[in-house]
VEXDREN-2710 file (C-alpha; in Angstrom, 1 decimal):
% VEXDREN-2710
k/r/px/py/pz
1/ASP/3.7/-15.4/28.6
2/ALA/1.4/-18.2/28.9
3/LEU/-0.8/-16.4/30.8
4/MET/-1.0/-13.8/28.4
5/GLN/-1.5/-16.2/25.5
6/GLN/-4.6/-18.1/27.5
7/CYS/-6.4/-14.9/28.3
8/GLY/-6.4/-13.3/24.5
9/VAL/-4.1/-10.5/25.3
10/GLY/-0.6/-12.1/24.0
11/VAL/0.2/-13.3/20.8
12/GLU/2.3/-16.3/19.7
13/GLY/6.2/-15.5/20.1
14/GLN/5.3/-12.4/22.2
15/THR/7.0/-12.0/25.6
16/MET/7.4/-9.8/28.5
17/ASP/11.2/-9.5/28.3
18/SER/11.1/-7.6/25.0
19/ASN/14.2/-5.8/25.5
20/PRO/17.1/-6.8/23.4
21/MET/19.5/-7.6/26.0
22/GLU/16.9/-9.3/28.6
23/LYS/16.0/-11.8/25.5
24/GLU/20.2/-12.5/24.4
25/ARG/21.0/-13.0/28.3
26/GLY/17.5/-15.1/28.9
27/ILE/16.9/-12.9/32.1
28/THR/14.7/-10.0/33.3
29/ILE/16.4/-7.0/33.8
30/THR/13.8/-4.3/34.3
31/ALA/10.2/-4.5/35.8
32/LYS/7.2/-4.2/33.5
33/ASN/3.8/-4.6/33.8
34/THR/0.6/-6.3/32.0
35/SER/-2.5/-6.8/32.8
36/VAL/-4.6/-10.1/31.4
37/PRO/-9.0/-10.3/32.1
38/TYR/-10.1/-13.4/33.8
39/LYS/-13.9/-14.1/34.6
40/GLY/-14.4/-10.5/33.7
41/VAL/-12.2/-9.8/36.5
42/LYS/-8.7/-7.5/35.5
43/ILE/-5.6/-8.9/36.9
44/ASN/-2.5/-6.7/36.8
45/ILE/0.5/-8.9/36.6
46/LEU/4.0/-7.4/37.5
47/ASP/6.9/-8.9/36.2
48/THR/10.3/-8.6/38.2
49/PRO/14.0/-9.5/37.7
50/GLY/14.9/-12.0/39.7
51/HIS/18.9/-11.3/40.1
52/ALA/20.1/-9.9/43.1
53/ASP/22.4/-7.1/40.6
54/PHE/18.9/-5.7/39.7
55/GLY/16.8/-5.8/43.2
56/SER/16.2/-1.9/43.2
57/GLU/13.6/-3.1/40.2
58/VAL/12.2/-5.7/42.9
59/GLU/12.1/-3.1/45.6
60/ARG/10.1/-0.2/43.5
61/VAL/6.9/-2.3/42.6
62/LEU/6.5/-3.8/45.7
63/ARG/4.8/-1.2/47.1
64/ALA/2.2/-1.1/44.1
65/ILE/1.4/-4.6/44.5
66/ASP/-1.2/-6.8/46.9
67/CYS/0.2/-10.2/46.3
68/VAL/3.6/-12.1/45.2
69/LEU/3.8/-15.3/43.4
70/LEU/6.9/-16.8/44.3
71/VAL/8.1/-19.1/41.3
72/VAL/11.0/-21.5/42.5
73/ASP/12.7/-24.4/40.0
74/ALA/11.8/-28.0/41.1
75/GLN/14.8/-28.9/40.6
76/GLU/16.9/-26.2/42.0
77/GLY/14.9/-25.1/44.7
78/PRO/15.0/-21.8/46.5
79/MET/18.1/-19.5/45.1
80/PRO/19.6/-16.7/47.1
81/GLN/17.6/-14.3/44.6
82/THR/14.0/-16.2/45.9
83/ARG/15.4/-15.2/49.3
84/PHE/15.8/-11.6/48.2
85/VAL/12.5/-11.4/46.8
86/LEU/10.9/-13.2/49.5
87/GLU/12.6/-11.3/52.2
88/LYS/11.1/-7.7/50.8
89/SER/7.5/-9.5/50.4
90/LEU/7.2/-10.8/53.8
91/GLU/8.5/-7.5/55.5
92/LEU/5.6/-5.4/53.8
93/GLY/3.0/-8.3/55.0
94/LEU/2.3/-9.7/51.7
95/LYS/0.8/-13.5/51.7
96/PRO/2.5/-15.2/48.9
97/ILE/1.5/-17.9/46.6
98/VAL/4.0/-20.6/45.5
99/VAL/4.6/-21.4/42.5
100/ILE/7.2/-24.4/41.8
101/ASN/7.7/-24.4/38.3
102/LYS/9.5/-26.9/35.7
103/ILE/8.1/-30.0/37.4
104/ASP/8.7/-32.1/34.0
105/LYS/12.6/-31.6/35.1
106/PRO/14.3/-35.2/35.4
107/ALA/15.8/-34.3/39.0
108/ALA/12.7/-32.1/40.0
109/ASP/11.7/-33.0/43.6
110/ALA/8.6/-31.3/44.2
111/LYS/8.0/-32.0/47.6
112/LYS/11.1/-31.5/48.7
113/VAL/11.3/-28.0/47.3
114/HIS/7.8/-27.4/49.1
115/ASP/9.4/-28.2/52.4
116/GLU/12.5/-26.2/51.3
117/VAL/10.6/-23.0/50.8
118/PHE/8.4/-23.5/54.2
119/GLU/11.8/-23.8/55.9
120/LEU/13.0/-20.5/54.2
121/PHE/9.7/-18.8/55.2
122/MET/10.2/-19.7/58.5
123/GLU/13.9/-18.6/58.7
124/LEU/12.6/-15.0/57.4
125/GLY/10.4/-15.0/60.3
126/ALA/6.8/-15.2/58.6
127/ASN/4.0/-15.2/60.7
128/ASP/1.4/-17.9/60.9
129/ASP/-1.0/-16.3/58.0
130/GLN/2.3/-16.1/56.0
131/LEU/3.4/-19.6/56.9
132/ASP/-0.1/-21.0/55.2
133/PHE/1.0/-20.3/52.0
134/THR/-1.0/-22.0/48.6
135/THR/1.1/-24.2/46.7
136/VAL/0.3/-24.4/42.6
137/TYR/2.6/-26.5/40.7
138/ALA/3.3/-26.2/36.7
139/ILE/5.1/-26.6/33.8
140/GLY/5.5/-22.4/32.0
141/ARG/6.7/-24.0/28.9
142/GLN/3.8/-26.0/28.1
143/GLY/1.4/-23.5/29.8
144/VAL/-0.2/-26.3/32.2
145/ALA/-0.8/-25.7/36.0
146/MET/-2.3/-28.1/39.1
147/LYS/-3.4/-27.6/42.2
148/ASN/-1.6/-31.0/43.4
149/LEU/0.8/-32.9/41.6
150/GLU/-1.9/-36.1/40.5
151/ASP/-4.2/-33.5/38.8
152/GLU/-4.7/-33.4/34.7
153/LYS/-2.5/-31.1/33.2
154/LYS/-4.6/-29.0/31.0
155/ASP/-4.2/-25.0/31.4
156/LEU/-3.0/-22.6/33.5
157/THR/-6.8/-22.5/35.1
158/PRO/-5.9/-24.0/38.2
159/LEU/-3.3/-21.1/38.9
160/LEU/-5.9/-18.2/37.5
161/ASP/-8.5/-19.5/39.7
162/THR/-5.9/-19.4/42.8
163/ILE/-5.2/-15.9/41.9
164/LEU/-8.9/-14.7/42.0
165/GLU/-9.6/-16.8/45.2
166/LYS/-6.4/-15.7/47.3
167/VAL/-5.5/-12.6/46.1
168/PRO/-8.1/-9.6/47.7
169/LYS/-9.2/-7.2/45.7
170/ALA/-7.4/-4.1/44.7
171/THR/-8.1/-1.7/47.7
172/GLY/-9.0/1.6/47.3
173/ASP/-12.2/4.0/46.9
174/ILE/-13.1/5.9/44.1
175/ASN/-15.1/8.3/46.1
176/ASN/-12.2/10.0/48.0
177/PRO/-9.6/12.4/46.7
178/PHE/-7.3/11.3/43.9
179/LYS/-3.8/9.5/45.2
180/ALA/-1.1/7.7/43.8
181/GLN/2.4/6.8/43.8
182/VAL/4.8/6.3/40.9
183/PHE/6.9/3.0/40.7
184/ASN/8.2/2.8/36.9
185/LEU/8.8/5.4/34.0
186/ALA/8.2/5.3/30.4
187/TYR/9.0/7.7/27.8
188/ASP/7.0/8.9/24.3
189/ASN/8.0/11.0/21.7
190/PHE/5.3/12.9/21.5
191/LEU/4.5/13.4/25.1
192/GLY/7.8/13.2/27.2
193/ARG/8.2/11.4/30.3
194/MET/5.0/9.2/31.8
195/ALA/4.7/7.9/34.9
196/VAL/3.7/4.7/35.7
197/ALA/1.3/4.8/39.0
198/ARG/-1.0/2.6/41.0
199/ILE/-3.5/3.9/41.9
200/TYR/-4.7/4.0/45.8
201/ASP/-8.1/6.2/46.1
202/GLY/-10.2/8.5/43.5
203/ILE/-9.8/8.2/39.7
204/ALA/-7.7/10.1/37.2
205/LYS/-8.9/12.0/34.8
206/VAL/-7.5/13.7/31.8
207/GLY/-7.4/17.6/31.9
208/GLU/-7.3/17.7/36.0
209/GLU/-5.3/19.9/38.0
210/ILE/-3.3/17.5/40.5
211/ILE/-0.2/18.0/42.7
212/VAL/2.7/15.9/42.5
213/LYS/4.2/15.4/46.4
214/LYS/7.4/13.9/47.9
215/ALA/7.9/12.2/50.9
216/THR/9.8/15.2/52.6
217/GLY/6.6/17.2/52.1
218/GLU/7.7/19.7/48.6
219/THR/5.1/19.9/46.4
220/ARG/4.2/21.3/42.9
221/LYS/1.3/21.4/40.8
222/GLY/0.2/20.0/36.9
223/LYS/-2.3/18.9/34.9
224/ILE/-2.8/15.8/33.8
225/THR/-2.4/15.5/29.6
226/LYS/-3.1/11.8/28.6
227/VAL/-4.1/8.4/30.8
228/TYR/-3.6/5.0/29.5
229/THR/-4.4/1.7/31.4
230/PHE/-2.7/-1.4/30.2
231/ASN/-4.2/-4.6/28.2
232/GLY/-1.7/-7.4/28.0
233/ILE/1.3/-4.9/27.6
234/ALA/-0.5/-2.9/24.9
235/ARG/-1.5/0.4/26.2
236/VAL/-5.1/1.5/26.0
237/ASP/-6.2/5.1/25.6
238/ALA/-8.5/6.0/28.2
239/GLN/-10.4/9.3/30.1
240/THR/-9.9/7.6/33.1
241/ALA/-8.3/5.4/35.3
242/GLU/-9.6/4.3/38.8
243/ALA/-8.2/3.0/42.2
244/GLY/-7.0/0.0/42.1
245/ASP/-5.5/-0.1/38.5
246/ILE/-2.4/0.5/37.4
247/ALA/-2.2/3.7/34.7
248/MET/0.3/5.4/32.7
249/ILE/-0.4/9.1/33.3
250/ALA/1.6/12.2/31.4
251/GLY/1.8/15.9/31.9
252/PHE/4.5/15.5/34.1
253/ALA/8.0/16.0/32.3
254/ASP/9.9/16.4/36.0
255/ILE/8.2/13.2/37.6
256/PHE/10.4/10.7/39.7
257/ILE/9.9/7.3/41.0
258/GLY/8.4/7.2/44.5
259/GLU/6.5/10.4/44.0
260/THR/3.1/10.9/44.9
261/PHE/0.1/12.4/42.9
262/ILE/-2.7/14.0/44.9
263/LYS/-5.9/15.9/44.9
264/ASN/-5.7/18.1/47.7
265/ALA/-2.6/19.6/49.3
266/GLU/-3.4/18.6/52.8
267/GLN/-3.1/14.9/51.7
268/GLU/0.0/12.9/53.2
269/PRO/2.1/11.4/50.5
270/MET/3.0/7.9/50.4
271/ASP/6.4/6.6/52.1
272/ALA/9.4/7.1/50.0
273/ILE/10.4/4.0/48.6
274/HIS/13.5/2.3/50.5
275/ILE/16.6/1.1/47.8
276/ASP/19.5/-1.1/49.2
277/GLU/22.7/0.7/48.9
278/PRO/25.0/0.0/46.1
279/THR/27.9/-2.1/46.5
280/ILE/30.6/-1.3/44.2
281/ALA/32.1/1.7/42.6
282/LEU/34.1/2.9/39.6
283/ASN/34.8/5.9/37.2
284/PHE/33.5/6.8/33.8
285/LEU/36.1/9.0/31.5
286/VAL/36.1/10.1/28.5
287/ASN/38.0/8.2/26.0
288/ASP/41.4/8.9/25.2
289/SER/43.2/6.4/23.8
290/PRO/44.8/6.4/20.5
291/PHE/41.5/5.2/18.6
292/ALA/39.4/7.6/20.4
293/GLY/36.6/8.8/18.5
294/LYS/36.8/6.5/15.5
295/GLU/33.7/4.4/16.3
296/GLY/31.5/6.5/18.8
297/LYS/28.9/9.1/17.9
298/PHE/28.8/10.2/21.6
299/VAL/32.2/10.6/22.6
300/THR/32.5/13.9/24.8
301/GLY/31.9/14.6/28.8
302/ARG/28.9/16.3/28.5
303/GLN/27.4/13.8/26.5
304/ILE/28.0/10.7/29.0
305/ARG/27.1/13.1/31.8
306/ASP/23.6/13.5/29.9
307/ARG/23.4/9.9/29.5
308/LEU/24.2/9.2/32.9
309/GLU/21.4/11.8/34.1
310/LYS/18.7/9.9/31.7
311/GLU/19.7/6.9/33.4
312/LEU/19.2/7.6/36.8
313/GLU/15.7/8.7/36.1
314/ILE/14.7/5.1/35.6
315/ASN/17.5/2.9/37.1
316/VAL/16.4/3.4/40.7
317/GLY/19.5/0.9/42.0
318/LEU/21.9/3.8/40.4
319/ARG/23.8/6.7/42.4
320/VAL/26.4/9.1/40.1
321/ASP/28.8/11.1/41.5
322/PHE/28.9/14.2/38.5
323/ASP/31.5/16.3/40.8
324/THR/34.9/15.7/38.8
325/GLU/35.9/15.6/35.4
326/LYS/35.6/11.3/36.4
327/TYR/31.8/10.7/37.1
328/LEU/32.0/8.2/39.8
329/VAL/29.4/5.0/39.2
330/TYR/27.9/3.3/42.1
331/GLY/26.3/0.2/41.5
332/ARG/24.9/-3.2/42.7
333/GLY/27.3/-5.5/40.9
334/GLU/29.2/-6.5/37.8
335/LEU/26.1/-7.1/36.2
336/HIS/24.4/-4.2/36.9
337/ILE/27.2/-2.0/35.3
338/GLY/27.7/-4.2/32.6
339/VAL/24.4/-3.9/31.2
340/LEU/24.4/-0.3/31.4
341/LEU/27.6/-0.2/29.2
342/GLU/26.3/-2.8/27.0
343/THR/23.0/-0.5/26.6
344/MET/25.4/2.8/26.0
345/ARG/27.5/1.2/23.5
346/ARG/24.7/-0.4/21.6
347/GLU/23.3/3.3/21.3
348/GLY/26.5/4.8/20.0
349/TYR/28.1/6.1/23.2
350/GLU/32.3/5.6/23.8
351/LEU/33.6/6.1/27.2
352/GLN/36.3/4.3/29.2
353/VAL/36.1/3.0/33.0
354/SER/38.2/2.1/35.8
355/GLN/38.3/-1.3/37.4
356/PRO/35.1/-1.8/40.2
357/GLN/36.1/-1.2/43.9
358/VAL/34.1/-2.2/46.8
359/ILE/32.6/0.5/48.5
360/PHE/33.6/0.5/52.4
361/HIS/31.7/1.7/55.2
362/GLU/32.8/3.0/58.9
363/LYS/31.3/1.9/61.9
364/ASP/32.4/3.1/65.5
365/GLY/35.6/3.1/64.1
366/VAL/35.9/-0.2/62.5
367/LYS/36.0/-0.7/59.0
368/GLU/33.2/-2.6/57.2
369/GLU/33.1/-4.2/53.4
370/PRO/29.7/-5.5/51.7
371/TYR/29.4/-9.4/52.4
372/GLU/27.4/-11.5/50.0
373/GLU/25.8/-14.8/50.0
374/LEU/26.7/-17.5/47.6
375/VAL/24.7/-20.7/46.5
376/ILE/26.9/-22.8/44.5
377/ASP/25.7/-26.0/42.5
378/VAL/28.9/-27.8/40.9
379/PRO/29.6/-31.3/39.8
380/VAL/31.7/-33.4/42.5
381/GLU/34.6/-33.8/40.6
382/SER/34.9/-29.7/40.4
383/ALA/33.9/-29.1/43.9
384/GLY/37.7/-29.4/45.3
385/VAL/39.5/-26.4/43.2
386/VAL/36.4/-24.2/43.4
387/MET/36.8/-24.7/47.5
388/GLU/40.3/-24.0/47.1
389/LYS/39.4/-21.1/45.1
390/LEU/36.8/-19.8/48.0
391/GLY/39.5/-20.0/50.4
392/ARG/41.7/-17.8/48.6
393/ARG/39.1/-15.4/48.3
394/LYS/38.2/-15.1/52.0
395/ALA/34.6/-17.1/52.0
396/MET/33.1/-18.9/54.9
397/ILE/31.6/-22.2/54.0
398/THR/28.6/-22.1/56.0
399/ASP/26.8/-25.6/54.3
400/MET/27.8/-28.1/52.0
401/SER/25.3/-31.3/50.8
402/GLU/25.3/-33.8/47.9
403/LYS/22.7/-34.9/45.4
404/HIS/22.8/-36.8/42.2
405/GLY/26.4/-36.2/42.0
406/VAL/26.1/-32.6/42.6
407/ASN/27.9/-30.5/45.4
408/ARG/25.9/-27.8/46.7
409/ILE/28.3/-25.1/48.8
410/LYS/26.8/-22.4/50.5
411/ALA/29.3/-19.6/52.0
412/GLU/29.6/-16.0/53.1
413/ILE/32.1/-13.8/50.9
414/PRO/33.3/-10.4/50.9
415/THR/31.8/-8.7/47.4
416/ARG/35.6/-7.7/46.7
417/GLY/36.6/-11.7/46.7
418/LEU/33.8/-12.8/44.4
419/LEU/34.9/-9.4/41.9
420/GLY/36.0/-11.4/39.2
421/TYR/35.1/-14.5/40.2
422/ARG/32.2/-15.7/38.2
423/GLY/34.8/-16.2/35.0
424/GLU/37.2/-18.4/36.8
425/PHE/34.4/-20.4/37.9
426/VAL/32.8/-21.3/34.6
427/ILE/35.9/-22.7/33.3
428/ASP/36.7/-24.3/36.6
429/THR/33.5/-26.1/36.5
430/LYS/33.9/-26.6/32.8
431/GLY/30.5/-24.8/32.3
432/LEU/28.9/-27.2/34.1
433/GLY/28.3/-25.1/37.5
434/ILE/25.6/-22.8/38.6
435/LEU/26.4/-19.6/40.7
436/SER/24.0/-17.6/42.4
437/ALA/24.5/-14.5/45.1
438/ARG/22.9/-11.9/46.9
439/TYR/23.7/-8.9/49.2
440/LEU/24.2/-9.8/52.4
441/LYS/24.8/-7.5/55.2
442/PHE/28.2/-5.5/55.7
443/GLY/30.6/-7.1/57.9
444/PRO/33.9/-6.4/59.4
445/TYR/36.9/-5.9/56.5
446/ALA/38.6/-9.3/55.8
447/GLY/42.0/-8.4/55.1
448/GLU/44.4/-8.8/51.7
449/ILE/42.6/-10.6/49.2
450/THR/44.4/-12.1/45.7
451/ARG/42.1/-11.8/43.2
452/ARG/44.8/-12.4/39.6
453/LEU/47.5/-15.0/39.9
454/VAL/48.6/-13.5/36.3
455/GLY/50.2/-10.5/34.4
456/SER/49.4/-8.6/31.7
457/MET/50.5/-8.5/28.3
458/THR/50.4/-5.1/26.9
459/SER/51.6/-4.1/23.3
460/MET/54.6/-1.7/23.0
461/ALA/53.8/-0.8/19.5
462/THR/51.0/0.5/17.1
463/GLY/50.0/-1.2/14.1
464/LYS/48.5/-4.4/13.2
465/SER/48.9/-7.5/15.0
466/LEU/50.3/-10.8/13.3
467/ALA/49.5/-14.1/13.6
468/PHE/53.1/-15.1/13.6
469/SER/54.2/-12.7/16.6
470/LEU/50.9/-14.1/18.4
471/TRP/52.1/-17.3/18.0
472/ASN/55.4/-17.0/19.5
473/LEU/53.5/-15.2/22.5
474/GLN/50.8/-17.5/22.8
475/ASP/53.1/-20.0/25.0
476/ARG/53.6/-17.2/27.5
477/GLY/49.7/-16.8/28.5
478/ILE/46.4/-16.5/27.2
479/ILE/45.9/-14.0/24.2
480/TYR/42.9/-11.6/24.0
481/ILE/42.9/-10.3/20.2
482/LEU/42.9/-12.2/17.1
483/PRO/45.4/-11.7/14.7
484/THR/45.0/-8.5/12.2
485/THR/43.6/-6.3/15.1
486/GLU/44.8/-2.9/15.4
487/VAL/46.7/-2.6/18.5
488/TYR/48.2/0.8/20.1
489/GLU/51.3/0.9/22.4
490/GLY/49.6/0.3/25.9
491/MET/47.0/-2.2/25.0
492/VAL/46.6/-4.8/26.8
493/ILE/46.7/-7.4/24.3
494/GLY/47.1/-10.8/26.9
495/ASN/47.9/-12.3/30.4
496/THR/51.4/-13.7/31.2
497/SER/50.8/-17.0/33.4
498/LYS/53.9/-16.5/35.4
499/GLY/52.5/-13.1/36.7
500/GLU/54.8/-10.7/35.5
501/GLU/54.0/-7.4/33.6
502/MET/55.3/-8.3/29.9
503/MET/55.9/-5.7/27.1
504/VAL/55.4/-7.3/24.0
505/ASN/55.4/-6.7/20.2
506/PRO/52.3/-8.0/18.1
507/THR/52.9/-6.6/14.9
508/LYS/56.4/-8.1/14.4
509/GLY/56.1/-9.9/11.3
510/LYS/58.4/-13.2/10.1
511/GLN/62.0/-12.6/8.6
512/LEU/62.4/-13.2/5.0
513/SER/65.5/-14.4/3.5
514/ASN/66.5/-16.5/1.0
515/MET/68.4/-18.7/3.3
516/ARG/67.1/-21.7/4.3
517/SER/66.5/-22.3/7.9
518/SER/65.3/-25.7/10.1
519/GLY/62.3/-23.7/11.3
520/ALA/61.2/-22.1/8.0
521/ASP/57.9/-24.2/7.1
522/GLU/56.5/-24.4/10.6
523/ALA/52.8/-23.9/10.0
524/ILE/51.5/-21.6/12.5
525/VAL/48.5/-22.6/15.0
526/LEU/46.8/-20.2/17.3
527/VAL/45.0/-21.2/20.2
528/PRO/41.4/-19.5/19.8
529/ALA/41.6/-16.0/21.4
530/TRP/40.1/-15.2/24.8
531/GLU/38.0/-12.4/23.1
532/ILE/37.0/-9.5/25.9
533/SER/33.0/-8.6/26.3
534/ILE/32.1/-5.8/28.9
535/GLU/31.5/-8.2/31.9
536/ARG/34.8/-10.1/31.1
537/GLY/36.7/-7.2/31.1
538/LEU/35.2/-5.9/34.2
539/GLU/36.2/-9.4/35.9
540/ILE/40.1/-9.7/34.6
541/MET/41.4/-6.0/34.4
542/ASN/44.1/-4.8/36.9
543/ALA/43.8/-1.7/39.1
544/ASP/46.2/0.2/36.7
545/GLU/44.0/-0.4/33.7
546/TYR/41.2/1.2/32.4
547/LEU/38.4/-0.7/30.0
548/GLU/37.6/0.9/26.8
549/VAL/34.1/0.4/25.6
550/THR/32.9/1.7/21.9
551/PRO/30.0/0.7/19.7
552/LYS/32.4/-1.7/17.7
553/SER/35.3/-3.1/20.4
554/VAL/36.0/-3.5/23.8
555/ARG/39.5/-2.9/24.7
556/LEU/41.7/-3.1/27.8
557/ARG/44.8/-0.6/28.3
558/LYS/47.0/0.5/30.8
559/GLN/46.0/4.1/32.2
560/LEU/49.5/5.1/31.6
561/LEU/49.9/4.1/27.9
562/THR/53.8/4.2/28.0
563/GLU/56.4/3.1/30.6
END
């Protein structure tokens, strides 16, 4: 954002993370591109998510770039997601420029972080040329960068100069036949689906006949109806776009990510974009609860199917099996699925989903499951309870260190063990812990894992919940609903701390009579409800429950509503 402002293409308050979900969560979810002019050179920038759940966004844009700016926090150092992005870029032979950001943090240690990044490069098998990386120090918030820590803090010129000096000029010959690969899709109400592509050779011209070729060799013809280039995040209408640039091309309603545009049929297509396998699966179903259809605009199986098919066009990390009434959706993690569900509910969709399950593989007759690398920073006083919970979830601690009263724990954990742990972790560390994870590998099955020690408190009546009955129930566990919430038979309204399943009546009012009793005027004091969000619901639900998602509510319910 600061680069765009200093190069004159951004305005105050404008940000690359334009999606409302990204603004709320403070993270990047989808990869986006922008361009900035500097000293007569056009620099194309692709912003990718750091979170491993959105790794497919990184994998699809890495092919379109010539260099990587690896941004590392000067206090936290390399996190699992840093490793993920770096590993992918080193495999493609790119030489990263390391940017150590937030050097103004109180506990920042830029020199130590520089050494940690160097160690990470070595661990990932970087060659001698890649190990000789350039480092720039920055404070993104203030929009300043320095080549050395002692330099004057002025603006981002040192970073832009480093980019001009170290990043090779975009390859490609405008005299060769046209060739480009699609790495993103955009949509326009008038032009329909448009391809965002990196042009490797030749020139894209409006009105020109070209061929779309898949990696398998299949071809189809089409005509370019519109070409846009980028100035900042704004698209600019253009007649042509040439080799080395990133352009938006319209005229191909059935274009997909990874396909190649070519001029002549004999030209070879680009390699297919390889995406890592999904690690979790869950069912998307039509909502059949007693409150079905009250809040949603799109509620039928056909509408949900159409929406998932549309999502598959742009969300390359997602896979859907449409063979049965229940649509089996495969994703990269709880956050990946949670963001999709949140987006759908905001668009007016109503549906229910089953508990996320890990995808198992079988290799040489041995059952295998996905493992994740976990990096946890916790205050020393919370480390004990975190270690205990990790042990219960079959985690293997690989490294531990302490600095400034904060313990850093590194572990390998089965994805099954990590599902549903983030919420507990926040409570155990009183919100002071930081947990990052990334997919590591498929390893041997770890055996049974106890994920939940609590039972479900299920409503046996339909009606409006009352404060009096919730007041009596709150001693038995944690309540998920507020007074006056509409409930139905089979809806889960809380959990029981002793672990048993419990049928309760949250609609029962106080018996009023003209007889005096000792407890007549006790004040009803309710503990604040632990209200369910989509991610929280995916974490805490049992195998015999569904999460009901509507535009206004998120409810947990039993799959079989009556006993």
